[in-house]
VEXKOL-69613 format. One line per field, with one value per residue (C-alpha): residue number from 1; residue in one letter; x, y, z. Coordinates in steps of 0.001 Angstrom, whole numbers, plus 500000, padded with zeros to 6 digits. Example, Ala and Ser with C-alpha at 12.3 -4.5 7.8 and 13.67 -1.06 7.14 Angstrom:
num = c(1|2) .
residuo = c(A|S) .
c1 = c(512300|513670) .
c2 = c(495500|498940) .
c3 = c(507800|507140) .
END
This chain:
num = c(1|2|3|4|5|6|7|8|9|10|11|12|13|14|15|16|17|18|19|20|21|22|23|24|25|26|27|28|29|30|31|32|33|34|35|36|37|38|39|40|41|42|43|44|45|46|47|48|49|50|51|52|53|54|55|56|57|58|59|60|61|62|63|64|65|66|67|68|69|70|71|72|73|74|75|76|77|78|79|80|81|82|83|84|85|86|87|88|89|90|91|92|93|94|95|96|97|98|99|100|101|102|103|104|105|106|107|108|109|110|111|112|113|114|115|116|117|118|119|120|121|122|123|124|125|126|127|128|129|130|131|132|133|134|135|136|137|138|139|140|141|142|143|144|145|146|147|148|149|150|151|152|153|154|155|156|157|158|159|160|161|162|163|164|165|166|167|168|169|170|171|172|173|174|175|176|177|178|179|180|181|182|183|184|185|186|187|188|189|190|191|192|193|194|195|196|197|198|199|200|201|202|203|204|205|206|207|208|209|210|211|212|213|214|215|216|217|218|219|220|221|222|223|224|225|226|227|228|229|230|231|232|233|234|235|236|237|238|239|240|241|242|243|244|245|246|247|248|249|250|251|252|253|254|255|256|257|258|259|260|261|262|263|264|265|266|267|268|269|270|271|272|273|274|275|276|277|278|279|280|281|282|283|284|285|286|287|288|289|290|291|292|293|294|295|296|297|298|299|300|301|302|303|304|305|306|307|308|309|310|311|312|313|314|315|316|317|318|319|320|321|322|323|324|325|326|327|328|329|330|331|332|333|334|335|336|337|338|339|340|341|342|343|344|345|346|347|348|349|350|351|352|353|354|355|356|357|358|359|360|361|362|363|364|365|366|367|368|369|370|371|372|373|374|375|376|377|378|379|380|381|382|383|384|385|386|387|388) .
residuo = c(M|P|F|K|I|K|Q|L|D|E|Q|E|L|F|H|A|Y|Y|Q|E|I|L|L|V|K|S|R|N|E|N|R|T|H|E|I|S|Y|D|F|G|D|C|K|I|C|A|D|K|S|T|G|I|H|Y|G|I|S|T|C|E|P|C|K|G|F|F|K|R|S|L|I|R|H|L|E|Y|K|C|S|Q|S|Q|N|C|S|I|L|P|R|K|T|K|K|C|K|F|C|R|W|Q|K|C|L|K|E|G|M|S|V|E|K|I|R|M|G|R|I|P|N|S|I|K|K|H|K|V|N|Y|S|I|Q|T|L|T|E|V|N|K|N|K|I|L|D|I|Y|E|F|I|P|F|T|F|Y|R|E|R|L|L|N|K|S|D|E|N|Q|V|L|V|L|S|L|L|K|D|K|T|Y|Q|L|F|K|E|C|N|K|E|F|D|A|F|E|T|R|A|L|K|I|I|Q|L|G|Y|V|P|I|E|Y|E|R|S|K|E|N|I|D|F|L|R|Q|K|F|F|S|F|L|Q|S|H|A|L|V|V|A|N|F|I|N|K|L|P|G|F|D|R|L|D|K|R|D|F|N|V|M|M|R|E|N|F|F|S|M|L|G|Y|R|S|F|K|L|F|L|E|G|D|C|F|T|M|L|D|E|N|I|Q|L|D|N|K|V|A|S|L|V|L|G|D|E|I|Q|R|K|V|L|E|F|S|L|K|I|A|S|F|K|L|T|D|A|E|I|A|L|S|A|A|F|V|L|T|T|F|S|K|N|L|L|N|K|D|L|V|R|E|L|N|E|Y|Y|G|R|A|L|Y|Y|V|L|N|L|N|K|R|N|K|D|F|L|E|N|Y|I|R|E|L|C|R|L|P|Q|I|N|K|L|F|A|D|V|D|C|S) .
c1 = c(499915|501513|502322|500093|501032|497838|498871|501527|500392|499878|499452|502489|504395|503437|504413|507433|508877|506758|507938|511559|511247|509808|512804|515330|514313|515408|518354|521549|524622|526853|524555|523471|519863|518612|515563|512641|510261|509934|509326|508244|509595|511015|508658|511147|512741|511066|513936|514269|513266|515445|512811|510923|513293|512105|508356|508240|509591|512677|516049|519596|520470|517509|517494|521259|520196|517375|519703|522479|519621|518523|521248|521999|518341|518248|521092|519216|517950|516118|517559|514331|510517|510907|509031|512009|511425|513654|514408|515988|519921|520392|523454|522421|519088|517717|518492|515726|513189|514328|514050|510647|509544|510855|508577|505515|505898|506075|509566|510264|512665|509990|509125|512739|511934|510348|513552|517294|518321|521849|523759|524567|520815|520183|522177|520278|516707|514911|511209|508973|506750|509892|511053|507690|507697|511328|511210|508131|506046|509199|508767|505046|503475|504473|505900|503019|505135|505540|501760|501591|505123|504280|506555|509880|511534|511901|515318|514819|511914|512762|515724|517492|516487|513373|512307|511704|509794|507411|506872|506274|503995|502167|501474|500305|498194|496529|496059|494643|492364|491022|490350|488686|486451|485379|484449|482730|480374|476992|478009|478596|474999|474241|475973|473887|470739|471461|472265|469214|466920|468315|467800|463918|463847|465055|462692|463479|461288|459677|460133|458123|460619|458891|460645|459326|460838|464203|464455|463608|466012|468827|468499|468672|471845|473299|472530|474225|477220|477617|477480|480037|482355|482545|483306|486446|487459|487877|489536|492345|492776|493482|495691|499405|501215|498348|498201|501188|499074|498313|494637|495078|496549|494042|491055|492724|492974|489169|487924|490253|489209|485884|483881|486583|486548|482754|483433|485798|483359|480366|482287|481118|477408|477318|475711|473396|474087|472581|473793|472535|473973|471274|470545|468780|466663|464331|465875|468126|470712|470107|470315|466751|467519|470948|469487|467362|470015|472939|471581|471272|474732|476630|474917|475869|479244|479554|477789|479912|482757|481867|481046|484390|486011|483531|484584|488020|486529|489193|489601|488801|492498|493317|490173|491627|495269|493856|491872|494795|497069|494591|494449|498191|498262|495529|495924|497595|498506|499386|501887|503909|504463|507548|505225|502570|505203|506507|503127|502366|505486|504632|500829|501999|504357|501904|499121|501742|502559|499019|498377|501342|500180|496767|498745|497505|499012|500220|497437|495328|497308|497592|494170|493422|495946|494324|490930|492524|493804|490243|489330|490124|487679|485187|485424|484951|481831|480365|481891|480185|476712|474496|472679|470925) .
c2 = c(500017|503415|505756|508412|511200|511124|507803|509770|512070|515066|518014|517228|516482|519505|521790|520163|521289|524338|525827|525199|526527|529942|529816|530185|533455|534887|532670|534532|533412|534006|532020|528358|527446|524123|522609|523668|520949|517480|514691|512491|508943|506510|504039|501045|501535|504480|506448|510417|510487|512997|513270|511248|508660|506034|507128|507028|508904|507369|508090|507998|504401|502744|504880|503563|500017|500014|501483|498497|495879|496798|494365|492285|491344|487891|486644|487692|485184|485184|483196|483462|483452|486120|488526|490107|493701|496421|498911|502488|502768|498975|498111|494560|494422|491444|492363|490039|491327|494828|494284|492911|496002|498261|496730|496548|500266|500947|501591|501552|502846|503822|506402|507363|510596|511524|511944|512416|510475|508753|509678|505755|505822|509052|508587|505603|506133|509297|509493|509930|512540|514882|514374|515455|518429|519553|518267|517464|520369|522608|524731|524205|526046|529570|530760|532175|535202|536697|537668|538384|539752|540164|537576|538353|535357|533414|532041|531224|529140|525314|525699|522736|519762|518730|515934|518625|520791|518031|517024|520456|521667|518416|518791|522575|521262|518931|521110|524024|521725|520113|523711|524933|521823|522234|525739|525167|522202|524420|525379|521388|520991|523995|521997|519056|520973|522626|519548|518098|520758|521272|517624|518115|520887|524458|527564|530389|532224|535466|538342|541694|544544|546474|548115|545782|543061|544676|545423|542060|540496|542885|542151|538471|539025|541031|538178|535852|537809|537831|534181|534138|536621|534252|531216|533051|534514|530835|529723|532590|531798|528083|528581|527530|530794|532978|533031|535149|538044|540816|542183|545028|543086|540618|542926|544511|541218|540375|543672|543729|539958|539375|539178|537476|534809|534371|534024|530899|529487|529727|529257|525828|527069|528780|526375|526827|530645|531012|531232|528569|530067|530016|533127|530800|527322|529016|531987|531547|534339|533852|536134|537683|538096|539469|542053|543257|543144|544307|546369|545236|546375|544948|541586|541421|542194|539707|537020|537366|537130|534297|532194|532780|531432|528442|527692|526767|523833|524093|521080|521505|521562|524350|526548|526090|527070|529813|531514|531267|532876|535679|536717|537316|538811|541545|542725|546238|548607|545944|546606|543164|542938|540565|538006|538441|538308|535142|533243|534631|532900|529663|529464|530783|527634|525120|526452|526373|522710|521715|523292|521290|518143|518616|519221|522670|524172|527705|529046|528085|529528|532879|532931|532127|534470|537374|536732|536651|540264|541310|540173|543550|545288|542677|542733|546601|546292|544271|546487|549792|548155|549442|546945|549046) .
c3 = c(500021|499070|501844|502844|505020|507187|508347|510684|513233|510882|513214|515078|512062|510384|513181|513450|510069|509513|512827|511919|508773|510014|512491|509532|509112|512575|513173|514059|512317|515569|517826|517889|517914|518937|517325|519646|518655|520448|517965|520711|521518|519073|517700|517788|521101|522919|523202|522316|518634|516271|513439|510791|509341|506502|507355|511089|514053|515452|516899|515241|516581|515212|511899|511438|512370|509684|507038|507915|508038|504403|503580|506465|507737|506397|508580|511896|514240|517503|520370|522440|521288|518658|521033|522757|524345|522430|525166|525015|525596|525824|523882|523057|521495|519594|515965|514638|516797|516289|512723|512622|514983|512298|509692|511814|512734|508891|508147|504640|501874|499894|502734|502810|501649|504795|506495|505473|502488|502825|499721|498877|498413|496875|493703|492890|494022|493449|494041|491021|492809|493274|489749|488595|490762|489596|486205|484516|483414|483952|480914|480664|483727|484160|487476|489461|490694|487247|487605|491331|492557|496210|497718|499355|500848|497795|498104|501878|501377|501504|499641|501094|499409|496935|499451|502372|499767|498911|502610|503727|500810|500789|504704|504251|501458|503503|506723|504787|502828|506097|507518|504803|504450|508244|507708|504614|505708|505300|501852|501121|502072|499748|496790|497569|497623|494397|492090|493510|492618|489263|488490|489654|487434|489036|489118|491032|493389|492321|494912|494213|493911|496835|499720|502135|500226|499723|503219|504307|502070|502752|506525|505639|503718|506574|509065|506586|506365|510116|510138|507512|509406|512224|509967|507973|511143|512527|509431|509636|513165|512486|509579|510036|510841|511058|514682|514545|513086|515695|516325|514131|511262|511414|511369|508198|506739|507104|505856|502637|501958|503602|500196|498454|501049|500548|496791|497417|499724|497433|494021|493548|494122|490787|488590|485356|485339|488883|492407|494896|498354|500959|503148|505453|505184|502797|500811|498159|497107|493467|490848|491343|494958|494547|492297|495075|497682|495882|492840|489161|488202|490937|490502|487063|487352|490550|488733|485618|487689|489867|486842|485238|488605|488468|485121|485999|488054|490813|493137|496943|497705|495123|496489|499886|499080|496637|499839|501882|499117|498438|502336|502046|498432|498668|502185|502456|505058|507377|510452|510263|506491|506571|508517|505620|502821|504265|504750|501112|500093|501891|500558|497068|496893|498184|495482|492880|493886|493854|490123|489060|490581|488841|485560|485278|481999|481223|479757|482644|485218|483209|482979|486319|488029|485894|487207|491063|490231|489857|493467|495018|492677|493442|497076|497126|494968|497722|500408|499234|499319|501895|503488|506315) .
END
């Protein structure tokens, strides 16, 4: 069975690598900094673990034992009942039982990219996914930063090895996707409803264009936005690295991307030329309702833009990473600009990585980035609407 990152303790592993990489920025060349993260105990002997080696958390001696045993394991024999205890800091361990424990816990050469690759193996065994990332489509996909040149630590990001890049970007992708799915459960239900009523024959409800109806629908829209604000705030707070934002920068980021986040939450709800977002259990924010709430001109522009984004048919992971990337791209007048630029670099690389994995070509990327650059304008259109 191929190795999956989620089989590990993802949250701990993610924070281990992510925090260490962030620390690179602040390290002083004249001082020695020790790794502050605790990888826990070795899965083999329960001694202090030094990192992820051959797919699991192990100490250095067990890592070395597994490496040596790749050739010698057939010679191992147990003099007891093949159930020996493997204790830490014990000089004599049963090699047979220790080798079996390594296999049972999931150590494998195929998972070697999770840790440091010995030079002797590195020359002969290169993971195909890493080759894909660094070689395949190298000249086909345009660098995302040619279109949005807001990054700062380009050379400092994950410039150690391709293996570490794949690991960190994969974990960042999985974590962001998980958080986005959690905050978007309600909208997933909207999508299920939309597909069902379209199949049955969708007919939008007609609302009379009266002041009473407009006031009523705008109040529903305002209440809906209050709920949206809580969800977005929760999403931002939980995104890796965003917890370092101060209150002022957080509020600025919320304000300047508030409706952009609504767009990313609802892009999959723009179907058949209409919007299927629900303001409550009974009121759908379709084109007719949106015209009453926002005005005809704004509704038309927002619908045109949203249908264009929906036409890209982004995957859930691409949507989640796009949302995080946009938060750090179009937020201006922030106090901690270095932090936001750093986060922008990480999430930009993760988005580029996922687009690469999904074999998005140059034309796709050019068109998508061009539409992203319109987000501040769309956000302002929404923000200027008076829902009072």
